[in-house]
N, C-alpha and C positions, 0 to 999 in steps of 0.2 A: 681192764676187765675183759671178759670174753663176750663176743657178740657174733651172731650169725649173719653172714653176708651171702647174697646171691650174685654170682659173677656172670652167669650165662645159663642157658637151658641145661638142667641137670648138673649144675656146678654150684653146690652149696658148701660153704666153708665156715668153720668156726675160727674167728681171728681175734687177736688182741686189738682193742679199740680204746680210745680215751674214755674214762669214766665220766658220766654226765654230771652236770652241776646245775644249780639254780641260776638261770640266765635272765629271768624276768620276775617281778614281784609276785606273779600269780602261779609260778611253777611249784611242782613238788618233785623230788627225786625218790623213786621207789626201788627198793631191793626186791627183785623178782623172785618169788618163792616157787611159783609154778607158771609155766607157759606151755604152749602147744602148737601144733601144726594144723592149719586150716585147709579145708578142701580148696578154698580160693587161692591159697598159696601155691597150689599145684598148677594153676594157669601159667604163671611165669616160669615155674619149674619145668613144665613141659614145653615151654617156648610158645604157647598160645598168646601170651602177652610178652612182647619183646623186652629184654633187659639191655638197655643201651650202655650202661656202665654199672660197675659193682655198687650195691647199696644194701643197707640193712633190711631185714625182713622179719615178719612176725607182728601180729596185732592183738593177741589175746594174752591176758596176764592176771595174776593176783599177786599181791606182795605186801611188804611192810614199808611204811613211809620212813625215809631216812632224814629228809631235810625239806623244809618248805620256805617259800618266799614270804616276804614281810606282809603281803596282802592276803595270804591264805588264812582263812578262818574256820573252815569246815572240817579239815583234817589236820592231824598233828603227828610229829615223829613218834614212832612206836605203834601206830594204829595199823591194823590189817585192812586192806582196801581192795576193791574190785573196780576196774575201769573198763569201759566199752572199747570196741575196736576203733572208734574215733574219739577225739577229745572235743569238748563243747563247753560253752560258758553257762548253759542252763538258764540264761536270763534274756537272751535276745528274743525278738518277736517269733522267730521260727522255732526256737527251742520251746518257748511257752506254748506254741501250738502243737508240741509233741513230736517235732521232726528234728530231733537233735543231730541226726546224721547229716543234716544240711545246715548246721549252725552257721550263722553269718560270720563268726570269728573262729570257727573250729578248723580241724584238719585231720591228717592221717599220720600214723606212725611210719617210720622209715623214710621220711621226707623232711623238707624244711617247713617251718611254720610260716605264718604270713609276714613275719618280720625278717625272714631269711635265716632264722636260727635253726640249728640241727635238732631233729627229733629222731631218736634211734628206733630200731625195731625192738619188738618185745621178746624175741628169742635171744635173750641176753641176760647178764647178771644184774644190771641196773638199767633204769629207764627214767628219762626226763619226761614228766607229764605236764604239758602246758594246761592252763585253765583248770588247775587242780580242783578248785571248789566246785566247778560245774561238771567235772568229769568223774571224780572218785566218790565211791560210796563205801563208808567204813562199817565194819561189823561192830556190834556192841563190845565184843571181847575177842581175844585171839581164838580162832576156830581150831578144832582138833584136826589132825592130819586126815582122818577119814572123810571129812567134809570138803577138803581142798579140791578134789576132782569136780564135784558138783558145783562148787562156787566158781571154779574156773570156766565151766561151760557158760556161765552167765555173761562172760565177757563177749561172747559172740553166739555160739550155736544154739544155746537154749533160748536166748533172747530173740534170735533170728527165727527159730521155729515158732516161738510165741507170736512174733510179728506176722508170720505166715497165717497162723490160725486166726488172729484178730482181723487181718486183712481179708481173709476168706469168710469172715462173718460167722464163725463157728458159734453155735448157740446150743442151749439145752434142747435135747431131742433130735438134733441134726444128725445126718449122715455125713461124714467127712472122708475124703480120699486123700492120701498122702503120696505124692509122686516123688520118688527119691528115697533111698534107704541109707544115705550117708548120715553123718552126725546131725545135720540140720533136719533132715527128714525124720529121723528117729525122735528128735526133740519136738518136732511138729506133732508127732503122734501123742507125745506126753502133753503138749499144750492143748491139743484137741480134747483129750480126756479131761484136763483141768477145767476147760471152758464148757464142759457138759455134753459133748457129742455122745449120742446114744450108740452109734455104730461108727467104727473107725476102720477103714480099709487101707492097709499098707501095701503098696506095690513094691515087691521085693522078690529077688530070685536067689538070695543068699541065706542059707540056713542060720548062720550066726546072727545076721542082722534081723531076720524074721523073729528070732528068739527074743531079742531086745525089744523089738516092736511090740510083741505080745506082752512082755513084761511092762512096757510103758502104757498099754491100754488098747492095742489093736485087737479088734474082734474078728477080723478076717485078713487073710493075706492073698493077694493076687499076683501070680508069677507071670502071667501073660503080658504081652506088650502090644502096642498099636491097636488096631480095631478089635483084635481078640481080647486085649485087656479091657477095652471100653465095653465090649459085650459082656464080659464077665462081671464088671461093675454093675451094669444094668440088670443082669440076672440077680445080683445080690440086693438090688434096690427096687424090685418090683417093676423093672423096665424103665425106670425114670432117670437114673443117675444120681449123683450126690448133690446135696445142698451146697456143700463147701468143698473146694479142692485146694490143697496146699501144694504149690509147685516149688520144689526145693532143689532143683538141679541147675536150670538156666540154659539148657540147650533147646534147639528147635524141636527135637523129638519130644522132650519132656513137656514143653508147652503145648504141643499138639495133643499129647496124652491127657494133659490136665483138662483141656477144653472138651475133649471127647468124653471124659468121665463126668462132666458136670450136667446136671439136669436143666431143663428150661427154667430161667429165672435164677439159676445158681450163681455162685461167685467163685472166682479163682483168686487166691492170694499168692503172689509170686515173690520169692526172695532169692531165687537162684541168680547168680551173676550172669546176665544175658550174654550168650555167645551164639550168633547165627540164628536169632529168634525172629520170626515173622508172625504177627498176630493173625488169627483166623477171623478177620473182621466180619466176613459174611455170616459165619456161624454165630458170632457174638450178636450180630444184628437180628438174625432170624430167631434165635432162641433166647434173646434177652439175657445173655450171660455177661456178667460184669467182671472187671479185672481191677485189682487194687494191690498195693504192696510196694516193694522196692527195698532199698537199703534200710536195714532195721535201725530204728532209733533206740539203741540199747539203753541209754540213760533213762529214757522214759519208763522202761519196764524194770530196771534194776531194784528199786526199793521193794516192790512186790515179790520179785523172784528171790531176792536175798532172804526175805522173811520166810518164804515158802521152803527154801532149803534148810534154813536154821531150825524151822519147826518140824522138819522131817516129813513134810508133805510131798515133796518131790525129791528124787535122787537122780538127776540127769547124768551124773558122772559115770554111769554105766557105759556111756558111749566110748570111753577110753579103754581100748583093749590092748594097748601097748604103752608101757612107760619106759623111757630111756633117759640116761643122763644127758645133759646139754652137750657133752663131748661127742655124743653119737647122733647129733641132729641130722647129719647127712643120711644116715641109715633110716632115720624116721621118715624123711622125705621119700626114700626108696620104698619103704614098706607101704606107705599110703599110695604112692604112684602105682605100685604093683598090686594094690588091693589086698595086701597081706594084713592090713590094719584098717579099722574104721577111722580111728582118730588117735594120734600119738601125743601123750603128755610128756613134757620135758621137765626134769628136775635139775636144780643147780649142780 
């Protein structure tokens, strides 16, 4: 089969690789129908995260079950499934507490599992999914092609945006600010709308992203950054700042912006992968601003989000503004790195 490998910074190759098979009784093999490139994939692509040796890459997917191990009971060959960017058993104490991304027995795609067995990346034709019963959520029937982009976002960016909104304690009547206009930030706007925010301020400088933010429910757009951006947020909120701030980037500057936009007693929900972040503890202390969030427990949110997509309540697939065949995966990375695309979807 064909699978995407990263060899070094800016060195993405589609290569022939052994097709996966069932290696343990709890495995499933999934034929990948759609996959995509994530903003977090750009960290190793840009060399911010070092690549010591070539390895598979990609962690978002939807597909059809081809084969299952003898202990798999919840999914069967022929079913269409969505899986999160981590795999988890959904039964351990940590999963039961809703923190599936830290499952005691789970792991990540593109690495080896806890038994030392290979788990490929998702930018490929086929994928071995460990702990299939706890990881995969099947749809009632085969979805139409027009639903595939939105279902694919649930594997990561929509669930991550949802986690940002939940962590920021977005409620009915709240004002929410979203820092970051990538796919996660845009999905955070949609999540804030669904959770009842009365006013949603998207911080964005790009017209195409602003348009999607407004489609998803943003009532205001702030282009300024730093103290100017914080002052603009205060102007829009009667001088107070936002009840809830969704930090969807993961840099020191974005975290500073998030806290500067929060009102006293507000909450910041952070889901950006942290790079060079130092918390403003004095501001947090003086203004009683709290922080929550982290790596999204996608499996926790999947049932609700799948139902919302199938019912036509949300359509987060609009974040995909470039679709390429898997053969052109390297161009997809270049397009996102150069900000020519918000998010790239890959077809077989």
